[in-house]
N, C-alpha and C positions, 0 to 999 in steps of 0.2 A: 420551576414547573408547578402549576397549581394542582389541587386535588383531582379536578376533572380530567386534566391532561394525564396525570399519573394513572388514573383508573383506565383511561383509554389505552395507555401503553400496556398495562397489565392484561387487559382483555385481548389486545392484539397479539401479545406474546403467547397467551394461552391458546388463541386460535391457531397460530402458527405451530405451536407444539402439538395440538391435536391433529392438525393436518399432516405434520411430519410423522406422527405415530401411525396414522392411517396409511400413509405412503409406505412406511417401512414394513408394516404388517403385510400389505399387498405384495411388496417386493420380495419378502421372504416366503410368503405362503404359496405363491404360484409355482415356485421351483419344485415343490413336491409332486404335483400332477405332471409337471414337465418331465421329471425323471421317470415317473411311472409310465408315461406314454412313450418316451424315446429311449429309455434304458440308460445305462451308465455311459455308453459312448455318446449318445445324443446329449446327455447332460454335460459331459466333458466338452463337447463342441460349444455349447451355449456358454459355459463358464470360461472358455478361452476368449470369448468376445465380450463377456459381461464387464470386466474391469474398464475397458475403453468407454462403454456406454455409461457405466457408473460415473466415470470422470466427467462425461458430458452433463449428466444430471447434476452433479455437485457444482460444476462451474456455472450452470444456468440457474440453479436454485439457491445456492448459498454463496459461492465465491464472488463472482462479479456483481450480483445484486447487492451484496454487503458494501462493496466499494462505491457503487453508484448511489446507494442509499446514504452513505456517509457524505459524499460530495453534495447531494441534494440538500441534506439537512444543514450542512455547513454554509452553503450559499444562501439558503433561506434565513439562517441565523444572522447573516451579514446584511440582510435586507435586499438581496439580489433575487430576481426572478429567474426561473428555469425556462429559458427561451429555446426555440428550435435551432436558431442559427448559432447561438453562443454555447449551447450545452449539448443538445441532442446530436447534432451533426458531428462535432469533433469527438465526442465520447463513442458514438457508433463507429466512426472511422477507425479509431484506435482499437476498439474491440474486434471489429471485422478484420483488421490487418493481422492481429494476433491469431485469430482463429483460422484465417486463410493460410497463415504460415503452418499451423498444425495440420490443416487439411492437406496441403501440398506435401508435407513431410510424410504423413501416413499413406497417402495415395501412392506416391512414387517409391516409397520404401516398404510397401506392404510385403513384397517378396522376402526382403531381408528380415523383417519382423517374424514372418511365418517360419523362416529358417531358424531364427533364434529359439522360437518356442518348439521347434522340432516337428512341424506339420505343414508341409508345403501346400496342402489342400485348403488351408485357411487364407491363402493369399487374396483370393477374390473377396472373401468376407471382410478382411481387414481393409481392403480398398473401399468397400461399400461403407464400412464403419467410419470413414473419414467425413462423410457428408453431414451427419448430425452436428458436427462442430460449427458448420456455417450458419446454423440456426441459433446458436448460443447468443450472439449479439442482440437479436430481436427480443428474445425472452428476458435476458438479463437486464437490458436497459429499461424495459417496461416495468419489470418487477422492482428494480432498484428505485426508480423515480416514485412509484406508488408507495413503496415502503418508506422512502424518505419523507413523504408527505403524511405518514402515519396511517396509510390505508393498507391494512394487512389482509382484508378479505379477498382481494384479487389474487394474491400469492397463494393463499390457502385453497381457494377454488381451483386455480390453475394447476396446483400440485396434485390434488386428488384426481382431477379430470385427466391429467397427463398420465398418471400411474394406472388409472383404471383402464384407459384405452390401450395402453401398452401391454398390460397383463392380458387383456381380452384377446388381442391379436396374437400374442405369443402362445397362449394356451390353445387358441384356435389353430394355429400353425402346427403345434405339436400333435393335435388330434389328426390333422390332415396328413402329417408325415407318418404317423403310426398306422394310418388306414390305407396308405398308398405306397407303392414300391418306388420311393424317391430317396435320394441321398440324404443321410442324416445331416449333412452340412447345410441343407436347406433351413434348418432351425436357426443357424447363425444368421443367415440373411433375413429370416423372419424377425429375429430379435432387433436387427437394425431398422427394418421397416416399422416395427412397433415403436421404437425410439423416435423415429422421424415423425410418425403419425401423432404420437403423444405430445411432442414438442409443438407441432403445428396446432393441435387442439389448445395447448396452453397459451400460445401466442394469440389465438383468436379470443380466448376468454379474457386475457389481459387487455387486448385491444378494445374489447367491449367496455370494460371498466374505464380504460384510459380515454375512450372517445367522449366521455361526458365532460372532460376537462378541456379548457381552452388555453392554449399556450399564449403567453403575452408577446406582443410585438415590441421589441426594444431596439434602440439604435445600436449600431455596430460598435463594439469595443474590442479590445485585444483579447484573444482567446488564450487561456492559460494551459497550453498544450502540455507543458512539463508537469504541471500540477495534476492534470487529469491522468496522464500516463503513469506518474508515480503512485497515485492512489490505486489505480487499477492493478498495477504490477505487485505492489506490496500488500495492501489490504485484501485485494481480490484473491490473489493466489494463496496468501496465508490463511484466509478464511476457508478457502476450498480445501487446503491441506487439513485443517482442523475438523473437517467433516468427512475425511477420507481414510480413516484409520483402517477399517475392515476392508475397504476397496483396495488399498495399497497392499495389504496382506495377500489378497487374492491375485493382485497383479504380479506379485513376486512369485506366486505359485504358477501363474500362467507362463512366466518367462523361464522358470528353472525346473519345475517338477518333472515334466515328461522327459526333457533332455537328461536330467539326472538319473532317472530310472533306466532309460535306454543305455546310458553310458555304463551302467552296472550290469548289463546283460539281459534286461527285459526286452521282449519284442515290442514293436511300436504299438500293436493292438493291446497287449497286456498293459503297457504304460498308460495308454489312453483310458482303458477301463479302470485302472487303479486311480487315475486322476478324477474320473467321474465318481468313483466310490468315495474318495477323500472329500470331494465337494459336497457330499451329502450333509456334512457338518455345517456348511455355510448358512443355510436358512435358520438352523437351530441356534447357532451363535448369534445371528442377527436379532432373532426374536428375544433371546435371553439378554442380550446387551440393551435392547430397547427397554426391557423390564427393569434392568438394573441401573440405567443411566438417565432415563428420560426425565426424572424429577429434577435433575440439575438445571434443565431448561427453564423451569418455573422459578428457579433461584436467580438466574442471571439479571433480570431487571433490578432486583433489590441490591445485588452486589455491585453492579456497575454504577449505581447511584452513590456509592461510597468508595471512592477510588483507593483510599489508604486506611490502614487500621487505626491511625492516629485520630481520624475524624469520627469514627464510630466503631462500636463493637459488633455491629450487625454483620459485617463480612465474616467474622470468626464464627458466629452462631450459625449463619446460613451454610457456611462451608462445612463445618463439623457435622451438622445435621444431614446435609445432602450426602456427604461421604459415608456416614453411618448407615443411612437408609439404602444407599447404593450397595454397600457391602453386604448387608443382611439379605437383600433380595437377590443379588447376583450370586452370592455364595450358596444360598439355598437352592437356586435354580441349577447351578453347576453341579453341586453334589448330588442332588436328586436325579438329574438327568444322567449323570455318570452311572448311578446305580441301576436305573431302569433302561439303559440304552439298548440292550439287546431287544427288548420288546418294542421300543420306539423305532428302532431300525427296521424290524420286521413289519411293523404297522405302516410306517410311512414309505419305506423303500422296498418292501416285499421280501427281504432276506436280511441276514445278519452279517453280510460282508463288511469287513473293515471296522467291526465294533471295537476291537482293541485300540486301534489307532485313533478312532474318533472319540473314545473315552479320554484320551490324552488331550485332544483338541478342545474338548468341552470346557477345560479350565480357562480357555480364552474368554469365556463369558465373564468370569470374575475379574480377570485382569483388564480386559477392554472396558468393562463398566467402570472400574475404579479410575483407569487412565482417562477415559472420556469425561467422566464427572469432574475430576480434578482439572483437566484441561479446560473444560467449560468455565469453571470458577476462575481459573487464571486468565482466560479471555475476558471474562466479565470485569476483571481488575485492570484490563487494558494491555495485557501482554500476549497479543495475538501472534506476533512474529516468532516469539520464543517457543511457543507450543508447536508452531509449524516446524521449526527446526528439530524439535524432539521427535516429531512424527516422521520426518525425513530420515533421522538417524535410526529409528525403529525399522523403517522399510529396508534400509541398507543391511541392518543386522539380520533381518528375516532372509534376505537373499543370500548372505554369507552362510547362515545356518542351513539353508536348503542345500547349498553347494557342499557343505561339510557332511551333513547327516544323511541326505536322501540316497546317495550311492550305496550306503552301508545298511540302513534300516528302512529303506523304502518310504512309504507314506507316513509311517510313524515318525520318521526323521523330520518331515515337513510339519507334522503336528507339534513336535518338540521345538522346532525353530519358531513357529508361531507363538507358542507359550513363552519361550525365552525372550523374544523381541517385545511382546506385550508386557512382560514383567519388567523389562528394562525401561519401557516407555512409562509405565505407572510409577516406577521409582524416580525417574528423572522429573516427571511432572510434580509428584508429591514433594520432592526436595525443593523444586523451584517455588512451589506454593508455600512451603514452610519458610523460605527466605523472605517472601513478601508478607506473610502473616506469621511472625515468629512465635506467637502464643498459640498457634493452631495445635490442638491436641486430639487428633483423629483417633489414635489408639485408645486413649482414655474415654473417648465418646462411645466406643463399642463395649457393650456388656458381655465380656468374654465368657463368664460362667453360663449366662443365659444362652449364648450362641452355641456353646459346646453341648449343652443339654438338648437344645432344639435340634441340632444336627443329629445327635445320637438317637433321639426319639424318632425322627423321620427315617433315619437309616434302618433302625430296628424294625419299624413298621414295613418298609419297602422290602427288606430282606426276608422278613417273616412271611409276607404275602407271596413272595416268589417261591418260598419253600412249601407253603401250604397249598397253593393253587397249582393244579396240573397245567402243563404247557397248553396254551390256547391255540387251536389249529385254524379256525375260521378267522377271516379278517374282521368281520363284524364283531365277533366275540372279543377279539384282541383290542378293537377300538374301545369297547365298553370297559374292558379290564384296565387299559392304559389310562383312560379318562378317570376311572375310579381311583386308582392308586395315585395318580398325579394330584388330583384335587384333595384326596384324603391326606396324602403325605405332605402337601403344601399347607393344608389346614393345621395339621399337627405341628409343623414347624412354626407357623405364624402364631398359633395360640400359645405355645410354650414361650415364645419371645414376649408376647403380650403379657402373659401371666407373671413372668419374671421381671417385667419392667424394662425391657430393652428399648422400647419406643416411648417417646413423649407424645402427648396429645397433639402438639403442633406438627409433629412429623407424620402422625397418622392421618391428619387432615389432607396430606398430599396424596394419599393412596386412593385407588378406586374403592368404592363401598366404604368410605371413610367413617360413616356413622356407625356401621357394624363394628369396625375395629375399635372405635373410641368407646363404644358400650362395653366391649370385652375388656378393654384396658381399664375402664372404671370399675368393672366387676371385681377386679383383684383387690380393690380397697374396701369392698363392701363385706 
């Protein structure tokens, strides 16, 4: 690969990273007004349908496009053209067959699924949620071919457009539900409509970009059905798993949390409300995880270009730096949020319900960030299937943890199960990464004295402010207070790390406002 091609790859990866960040921020942010408008019960209904819609998004955005992109690139490397008859038709037929199978399963088994989750009123919503799966082949095929040709702009534009329209429709539906005497289950149907509309918008955007290309007309040759099916099933599903860590945790809660509460004596309404309260932590965990793990995405192109440690030291350096930066940012976010969670809970969700349980759940930010960062590095080294198996194991552990803990300690048990499953995931991925990169020294890369002093300084400031400032009653005043202590506490944490040499200049260049951090870093030597 020449320098120009490498630059294009880096620009494309950066574009997809920025689009992914924008999509994740939108996906997390809209849930706060959704809860405010529909209450904990309305939020519970939305969260019962969200994991299915999240799986649709992952399959259409990451899973199958990765497989199609790989096949496109491999065929082009062999000097073969991507023709309509030899490639598009068979790949589309395979994709549509798989998704039609899921559609039929969900549609006709919706009643049983609703019975498993403990809410028969969700049957109609689950039936409706089967339809977005039929749109996956269109979006995935177009995205994959364009990405395989090195065109990342269509995927980025379609992703942002899809998320924006989906969020707009869901928030609009929440406003309508809160203003009219209609069933809260309407919000579940609105979520499906938003997903369908967003995917249609993405397909239109992708088709616009794709329409500029002309497919070659080639003579008929034998179609490699087995090859196409194998790559779609292995690479596609494995790539989807690797982007579904937090979605699978929520899916486990969807299946087991309400039944577990009801079995221990809670009324159905109490269990539904408690599930809605527990789900308040999901957007905060998602935003924290984005902060803590997104920098690994910029690392992947460099790592994947050096498959083994014997060929270069770059994988070691990149992996250690990414893990260290991920640890610093995620640990700071988790500890800071745990301290100020009562205020954050009141600001975002209008009361302090569930604060104790959600403080336990906050540690998922650190564990998921480390796990996702390490898994991303492992994927970059070519071990996609292995990381998918680790994530599947974490999902099973989460379900077992819910079954064991929830009947005895309620939603705190679900929080504990999430933390335990993500801790085991992080451990499994780090051990696998250590096997592939034996000289990896993540623990030595962390400046532990600097980290402990930074955490202490931030904690003392946040606790001191809570002691000095009288409880803020108005929401506007609470907003200003939370913004102030969040930015000030974060600044104290980062500045102490900088002054004590926790970061290298190359690591700081990965952060937003990198020039400011680099100047502060250099100031310690002056």
